[in-house]
C-alpha positions as CSV (number, residue, x, y, z in Angstrom):
1,M,10.2,-61.2,-4.9
2,R,8.6,-64.8,-2.8
3,V,5.2,-64.0,-0.8
4,E,5.9,-67.1,1.4
5,T,2.1,-69.1,1.8
6,Q,1.1,-69.5,5.9
7,T,0.6,-72.9,6.7
8,D,-2.6,-73.9,6.0
9,G,-2.2,-72.8,2.4
10,R,-4.9,-70.0,2.5
11,A,-3.5,-66.3,2.3
12,G,-0.1,-66.2,1.8
13,S,1.0,-67.0,-1.8
14,S,-2.7,-64.7,-2.9
15,A,-1.4,-61.0,-1.4
16,V,0.4,-61.0,-5.2
17,G,-3.1,-61.9,-7.2
18,A,-5.4,-59.8,-4.6
19,V,-3.0,-56.6,-4.7
20,N,-2.6,-56.9,-8.9
21,A,-6.6,-57.2,-9.1
22,L,-7.2,-53.7,-6.8
23,A,-4.8,-52.5,-9.1
24,A,-6.7,-53.3,-12.2
25,R,-10.0,-52.0,-10.2
26,W,-7.8,-48.5,-9.9
27,A,-6.9,-48.6,-13.3
28,A,-10.2,-49.0,-14.6
29,T,-11.2,-45.4,-12.7
30,V,-8.1,-43.5,-14.3
31,Q,-9.2,-40.7,-16.6
32,D,-6.4,-38.2,-16.7
33,G,-2.4,-38.5,-15.9
34,T,-1.8,-40.2,-12.5
35,A,0.8,-42.5,-11.2
36,F,-0.8,-44.9,-8.0
37,S,0.5,-47.9,-5.8
38,A,-2.7,-50.5,-4.9
39,A,0.4,-51.8,-3.4
40,G,0.2,-49.4,-1.0
41,V,-2.4,-49.7,0.2
42,W,-4.0,-53.5,0.2
43,P,-1.2,-54.0,3.8
44,L,-3.2,-50.7,5.2
45,L,-6.7,-51.8,4.5
46,A,-5.7,-55.6,5.8
47,F,-4.8,-54.8,9.1
48,L,-7.9,-52.1,9.2
49,A,-10.1,-55.3,8.5
50,D,-8.2,-57.0,11.5
51,G,-9.4,-55.1,13.4
52,A,-13.0,-53.9,12.3
53,A,-16.2,-55.6,12.7
54,G,-19.9,-55.5,11.0
55,P,-20.7,-53.9,7.4
56,A,-16.9,-52.5,7.7
57,R,-15.1,-55.5,8.0
58,A,-17.5,-57.1,5.4
59,E,-16.4,-54.3,2.6
60,L,-13.0,-54.1,3.6
61,A,-12.8,-57.7,2.9
62,G,-14.7,-57.6,-0.8
63,A,-11.8,-54.5,-1.3
64,L,-9.1,-57.5,-0.3
65,G,-10.2,-60.1,-2.2
66,M,-10.3,-62.4,1.0
67,P,-11.8,-63.1,4.4
68,A,-10.9,-60.5,6.9
69,E,-9.6,-63.2,9.6
70,Q,-6.5,-64.1,6.7
71,A,-5.8,-60.6,6.2
72,A,-3.2,-59.3,8.7
73,G,-1.3,-62.7,7.6
74,A,-1.4,-61.8,3.9
75,A,-0.2,-58.2,5.0
76,R,2.7,-59.8,6.7
77,D,3.8,-62.0,4.2
78,L,3.4,-59.3,2.0
79,L,5.7,-57.0,3.6
80,A,7.9,-59.5,4.1
81,G,8.4,-60.4,0.6
82,L,8.3,-56.8,-0.3
83,A,11.5,-56.5,1.3
84,S,13.5,-59.1,0.0
85,V,12.8,-57.2,-3.7
86,S,16.1,-55.5,-4.9
87,G,16.2,-51.8,-5.5
88,L,12.4,-51.7,-3.2
89,D,12.3,-50.4,0.5
90,A,9.0,-50.6,1.8
91,A,7.9,-49.4,5.8
92,L,5.4,-49.6,7.4
93,G,4.1,-46.7,10.0
94,L,1.8,-46.6,13.0
95,W,1.5,-43.6,15.5
96,A,-1.2,-43.3,17.7
97,H,-2.4,-40.4,20.2
98,H,-1.2,-41.1,23.6
99,G,-4.6,-40.8,24.4
100,L,-6.2,-44.0,22.4
101,P,-5.8,-47.2,24.2
102,L,-5.2,-50.2,21.6
103,R,-5.6,-53.4,21.6
104,E,-2.5,-55.4,22.1
105,E,-3.8,-58.4,20.2
106,W,-4.0,-56.0,17.0
107,R,-1.2,-54.1,17.1
108,A,1.6,-56.6,18.3
109,G,0.0,-58.0,14.6
110,L,2.1,-55.1,12.8
111,P,5.3,-55.7,12.2
112,A,7.9,-54.9,14.4
113,G,9.5,-52.0,15.0
114,T,6.0,-49.6,13.3
115,H,4.5,-48.2,16.6
116,G,5.0,-44.6,17.5
117,V,2.9,-41.5,19.6
118,F,2.0,-37.9,19.3
119,G,0.6,-36.3,21.9
120,D,-1.5,-32.5,21.8
121,D,1.3,-31.0,19.9
122,L,0.3,-31.2,16.2
123,V,2.7,-29.0,15.1
124,T,5.6,-31.5,15.8
125,A,3.7,-34.1,15.4
126,Q,3.4,-33.2,11.8
127,E,6.9,-32.1,10.8
128,R,7.4,-36.0,12.4
129,L,5.3,-37.5,9.8
130,D,6.3,-35.5,7.3
131,A,10.2,-36.4,8.3
132,W,9.1,-40.0,7.8
133,A,7.7,-39.8,4.1
134,A,10.5,-38.0,3.2
135,E,13.1,-40.4,4.3
136,R,11.3,-43.5,3.4
137,T,10.8,-42.2,-0.4
138,G,14.3,-40.4,-0.5
139,G,13.1,-37.5,-1.0
140,L,10.1,-38.2,-3.8
141,V,7.8,-37.7,-1.6
142,E,8.1,-34.9,0.6
143,R,5.5,-35.2,3.1
144,M,2.8,-37.1,4.6
145,P,-0.5,-36.8,2.6
146,V,-2.5,-36.7,5.4
147,T,-3.1,-33.2,8.2
148,L,-3.6,-34.3,11.8
149,T,-6.4,-32.6,13.0
150,R,-7.3,-32.3,16.8
151,E,-10.0,-35.3,16.0
152,A,-7.4,-37.4,15.0
153,R,-6.2,-40.7,17.3
154,M,-4.2,-42.7,14.9
155,V,-2.4,-43.1,11.3
156,L,-1.7,-45.9,9.7
157,A,0.7,-45.5,7.0
158,S,3.0,-47.5,4.1
159,A,6.4,-45.9,2.2
160,L,7.0,-47.7,-1.2
161,A,10.5,-46.8,-3.0
162,L,11.7,-48.5,-6.4
163,R,14.8,-47.3,-8.4
164,T,16.0,-49.7,-11.4
165,K,18.8,-48.5,-13.8
166,W,18.4,-49.7,-17.3
167,R,20.3,-52.7,-18.6
168,Q,20.7,-50.8,-22.1
169,P,20.1,-47.3,-21.6
170,F,18.1,-45.0,-23.8
171,S,19.6,-42.6,-25.9
172,E,18.3,-39.0,-25.6
173,G,17.2,-36.4,-28.1
174,P,14.4,-34.2,-29.0
175,L,11.3,-36.2,-30.1
176,R,8.7,-34.2,-32.1
177,P,5.4,-36.1,-32.7
178,D,3.7,-35.5,-36.5
179,A,0.5,-36.3,-34.5
180,G,-2.1,-36.7,-32.0
181,P,-2.1,-35.0,-28.8
182,W,1.9,-33.8,-28.4
183,Q,1.8,-32.9,-32.1
184,G,4.3,-29.5,-32.7
185,R,5.8,-30.0,-29.3
186,T,9.1,-30.8,-28.6
187,L,9.9,-33.6,-26.5
188,R,12.9,-35.4,-24.3
189,G,13.4,-38.6,-26.7
190,L,14.8,-41.4,-25.3
191,R,15.2,-43.9,-28.2
192,R,17.6,-47.2,-28.4
193,R,17.8,-50.6,-30.3
194,S,18.5,-54.1,-29.0
195,V,18.3,-57.1,-31.1
196,R,15.5,-58.3,-28.4
197,P,12.2,-57.5,-31.1
198,D,10.2,-59.7,-28.5
199,R,10.5,-57.1,-25.9
200,V,7.6,-55.9,-27.3
201,G,4.0,-57.0,-28.3
202,V,1.0,-57.5,-29.1
203,A,-2.3,-58.2,-27.1
204,G,-5.8,-57.7,-28.3
205,T,-8.0,-57.1,-26.2
206,A,-12.6,-56.6,-25.4
207,D,-11.9,-52.3,-25.9
208,G,-8.9,-53.4,-28.7
209,F,-5.9,-53.9,-29.5
210,V,-2.5,-52.4,-27.0
211,T,1.3,-52.6,-27.1
212,A,3.8,-53.5,-24.2
213,L,7.3,-52.9,-24.4
214,T,9.3,-54.3,-21.1
215,V,12.1,-52.4,-20.4
216,P,13.9,-54.9,-18.1
217,G,15.9,-53.2,-14.9
218,D,19.4,-54.7,-13.5
219,N,18.0,-55.3,-10.0
220,G,14.5,-57.4,-10.5
221,I,12.6,-54.3,-11.5
222,D,10.9,-54.0,-15.2
223,V,8.7,-51.2,-16.5
224,H,6.4,-51.8,-18.9
225,L,4.8,-49.1,-21.2
226,V,1.6,-49.7,-22.9
227,L,-0.1,-47.7,-25.5
228,G,-3.3,-48.8,-27.0
229,E,-5.8,-48.1,-29.8
230,E,-6.7,-44.2,-29.6
231,R,-10.1,-44.7,-28.8
232,M,-9.2,-46.7,-25.4
233,T,-9.3,-45.0,-22.5
234,P,-6.8,-44.6,-20.3
235,G,-8.6,-47.4,-17.4
236,Q,-9.0,-50.1,-20.1
237,V,-5.1,-49.9,-21.6
238,L,-3.8,-50.1,-17.6
239,A,-6.4,-53.2,-17.0
240,A,-5.2,-54.8,-20.0
241,G,-1.2,-54.1,-18.6
242,V,-1.9,-55.7,-15.5
243,G,-3.1,-58.4,-17.2
244,I,0.0,-58.9,-19.5
245,V,2.3,-58.7,-16.4
246,E,0.7,-60.8,-14.9
247,R,0.4,-63.0,-17.8
248,S,-2.8,-63.8,-18.2
249,L,-3.6,-62.5,-21.6
250,P,-1.4,-63.5,-24.3
251,L,1.2,-61.3,-26.2
252,S,2.2,-61.8,-29.4
253,G,6.1,-61.1,-29.6
254,G,7.1,-58.9,-31.9
255,G,10.5,-61.0,-33.6
256,A,7.1,-63.3,-34.9
257,L,4.9,-60.6,-36.1
258,P,4.1,-60.4,-39.6
259,H,5.8,-56.9,-41.8
260,G,3.2,-54.0,-41.9
261,H,1.1,-52.3,-39.2
262,V,0.4,-54.4,-36.3
263,G,-0.2,-52.9,-33.1
264,P,-0.7,-48.9,-32.1
265,G,2.6,-47.1,-32.9
266,L,4.3,-51.0,-33.8
267,H,5.5,-51.3,-37.2
268,V,7.4,-53.8,-38.6
269,E,9.0,-53.0,-41.4
270,Q,12.1,-54.2,-44.2
271,Q,15.1,-52.6,-44.1
272,P,18.5,-52.3,-46.6
273,A,21.5,-53.9,-44.3
274,L,25.4,-54.2,-46.0
275,E,25.3,-57.6,-43.8
276,P,22.8,-60.2,-42.4
277,E,22.2,-58.7,-39.5
278,P,19.1,-60.1,-37.2
279,K,16.4,-58.1,-35.8
280,T,16.4,-55.7,-33.7
281,L,13.7,-54.0,-31.9
282,D,14.0,-49.8,-32.1
283,V,12.2,-48.3,-29.4
284,R,11.6,-44.3,-29.1
285,T,9.4,-43.0,-26.3
286,V,10.0,-40.6,-23.7
287,A,11.7,-39.0,-20.2
288,F,8.5,-38.7,-18.3
289,E,7.8,-37.4,-14.6
290,V,4.3,-38.0,-12.6
291,R,3.2,-37.2,-9.5
292,A,-0.4,-37.2,-8.3
293,D,-2.8,-37.1,-4.9
294,H,-5.2,-39.3,-4.5
295,G,-8.3,-39.2,-1.8
296,L,-8.9,-43.0,-1.6
297,L,-12.4,-41.8,0.2
298,G,-13.0,-40.2,-3.4
299,L,-13.6,-43.9,-4.5
300,P,-15.2,-45.6,-1.0
301,G,-16.5,-48.3,-2.5
302,L,-13.3,-49.4,-4.4
303,F,-11.6,-49.7,-1.8
304,G,-14.2,-51.1,1.2
305,L,-14.3,-47.8,3.0
306,T,-17.6,-46.4,2.7
307,T,-19.2,-47.7,6.0
308,A,-15.5,-47.2,7.7
309,A,-16.2,-43.6,7.1
310,D,-19.3,-43.6,8.6
311,V,-18.4,-41.4,12.2
312,R,-21.8,-42.0,13.2
313,A,-20.2,-44.7,14.6
314,G,-17.5,-46.7,15.4
315,H,-16.0,-49.5,13.1
316,F,-12.9,-50.9,14.5
317,P,-13.6,-52.5,18.0
318,G,-10.7,-55.0,16.9
319,I,-8.0,-52.0,17.0
320,S,-9.1,-50.2,20.5
321,A,-12.3,-50.0,22.9
322,Y,-12.4,-46.5,21.6
323,P,-14.9,-45.9,18.8
324,L,-13.1,-44.9,15.5
325,A,-13.5,-43.9,12.3
326,V,-11.5,-43.1,8.8
327,G,-11.7,-39.9,9.4
328,E,-9.3,-39.0,6.4
329,A,-6.9,-41.6,3.5
330,R,-4.8,-40.1,1.0
331,Q,-2.4,-41.3,-1.5
332,S,0.8,-39.1,-3.0
333,A,2.6,-40.7,-5.6
334,V,5.6,-39.7,-8.3
335,A,7.3,-42.0,-10.8
336,Q,10.1,-40.6,-12.8
337,F,11.4,-42.2,-16.4
338,G,14.5,-41.3,-18.3
339,A,17.1,-42.8,-20.0
340,L,19.0,-43.9,-17.3
341,G,16.5,-45.6,-15.2
342,F,13.2,-45.1,-13.2
343,R,12.2,-44.2,-10.0
344,A,9.2,-44.2,-8.0
345,A,7.4,-44.1,-5.0
346,A,4.4,-43.9,-2.8
347,V,3.0,-42.7,0.2
348,T,-0.3,-44.2,1.6
349,A,-2.1,-43.0,4.9
350,V,-5.0,-43.7,6.8
351,M,-6.3,-41.7,9.9
352,P,-8.5,-42.4,11.7
353,R,-10.8,-40.4,13.9
354,A,-12.7,-40.2,17.0
355,A,-16.9,-41.6,16.2
356,A,-19.4,-40.0,17.5
357,G,-20.4,-40.2,20.8
358,V,-16.6,-39.2,22.0
359,P,-16.1,-36.3,24.4
360,E,-14.2,-34.1,23.1
361,Y,-11.3,-32.7,24.2
362,R,-9.5,-29.4,24.7
363,Y,-5.8,-29.2,22.7
364,E,-3.3,-25.9,23.2
365,T,-2.2,-25.9,19.2
366,T,-2.8,-25.9,15.9
367,V,-3.6,-25.0,12.3
368,V,-1.0,-25.7,11.3
369,R,10.0,-47.5,-32.3
370,V,7.3,-49.0,-31.1
371,A,7.1,-44.9,-30.1
372,F,5.1,-44.2,-27.5
373,D,4.6,-40.3,-28.7
374,R,0.7,-40.0,-27.5
375,P,-0.5,-41.0,-23.9
376,F,0.6,-43.9,-22.3
377,G,0.6,-45.8,-19.7
378,F,2.8,-47.3,-17.1
379,L,3.6,-50.4,-15.1
380,A,6.2,-50.9,-12.4
381,A,6.5,-54.5,-11.7
382,D,8.5,-57.4,-9.3
383,R,10.1,-59.9,-12.2
384,D,9.6,-62.8,-10.7
385,S,6.5,-62.7,-8.5
386,R,4.9,-60.0,-11.3
387,L,3.1,-57.9,-8.3
388,V,2.8,-54.6,-9.9
389,L,4.1,-52.0,-7.7
390,M,3.1,-49.0,-9.5
391,A,1.0,-47.8,-12.8
392,G,0.3,-44.8,-13.9
393,W,-0.9,-42.8,-17.3
394,V,1.5,-39.9,-19.0
395,T,0.3,-36.7,-20.0
396,E,2.6,-35.0,-19.9
397,P,6.3,-35.9,-21.3
398,A,9.4,-33.6,-19.8
399,P,10.3,-31.3,-23.0
400,Y,13.7,-31.3,-24.4
401,P,16.0,-28.6,-22.3
402,V,16.0,-25.5,-25.2
403,G,19.5,-25.2,-24.2
404,A,19.5,-29.0,-25.5
405,L,18.1,-28.2,-28.4
406,R,20.1,-25.0,-29.2
407,R,23.1,-27.3,-29.6
408,A,21.4,-30.3,-31.1
409,V,20.7,-28.1,-34.3
410,P,23.9,-26.5,-36.2
411,P,24.0,-22.7,-36.7
412,P,23.2,-21.3,-40.3
413,P,26.5,-20.9,-42.9
414,P,27.8,-17.4,-42.6
415,R,25.9,-15.5,-45.5
416,A,28.6,-14.6,-48.7
417,G,30.0,-10.9,-47.8
């Protein structure tokens, strides 16, 4: 992925660093199994900042990591860059209520073909929004994360869907951890050996050591699995993972590590061989599917939405003369990791509503060997730009199918007589 720099040199290429910084701050709040995409949120915040004023504009700029006047241009560059990534589909959508007058200069700043309208039939409008989310994510996210209400005046949404096949597939079999929170369970284990020991490495942080494994995809998307010391929090491990992806956190490659226990879940051992062999990497991990829904207004400071969500006044005069405040902001995300590859998707939506003092309208409708055998993190990133596209934390790996387990275990020999 290549993000063009603006002619004045200010914003374009800084978008990747700004998105990853938001991902790191979001990761620091993680406490349980989840998946999330800062790359899905950041462009929406950027376009909101472009039309905001007062404290809301300043807070959004702080969350974006750049001045509000540069945000829309950086978001357009980012979306254009995402479109060039093999295996990644990215889309932006805007739907405005037919009675909401948008400022043409703001609407013209959005990518072409993104603008739609909805009327008073909210049931039909919601069906259209849900269909857009499902279509743009290949069915991984089946509906829009926000629900239209009669106060809604606009929906600004993004959709990301990524997929990659492993250059070297894993073999699948039962995995039974002998320690940790997954002890006693039979999991869908994944294993492979390679002659690339530097695909795994160890990094030291102020919070502890982290082991990181890179699983390369066949189209420029890599998935990084990160395992920390047991005392570390998910947020600490994932924040280290962002640094490893960006290469701002040094990593000691497995090929240069001494013998012994050298990192979380990582051992270097001597093994007998019949003939000279290169150093090999033996990886054991688990298949997983993680689904999560995030209410962005639950962390308004993180996303710069504290003032923007105050419905007592309008905050977006650059979007419309009609007073608007953010009524809802949510993301639905899913990530699937298996023997052959990785798929993930996220749909993020911000729904501005009428601010206080706006007359109510009458509506007709509607309610309508490295071993990742304990909780670990993952980050899917574009290999060239090192932009983190999706990240998350795995607490519930896939169980091994009962039928497959029976086939894997030979029956006992028949008894004599």
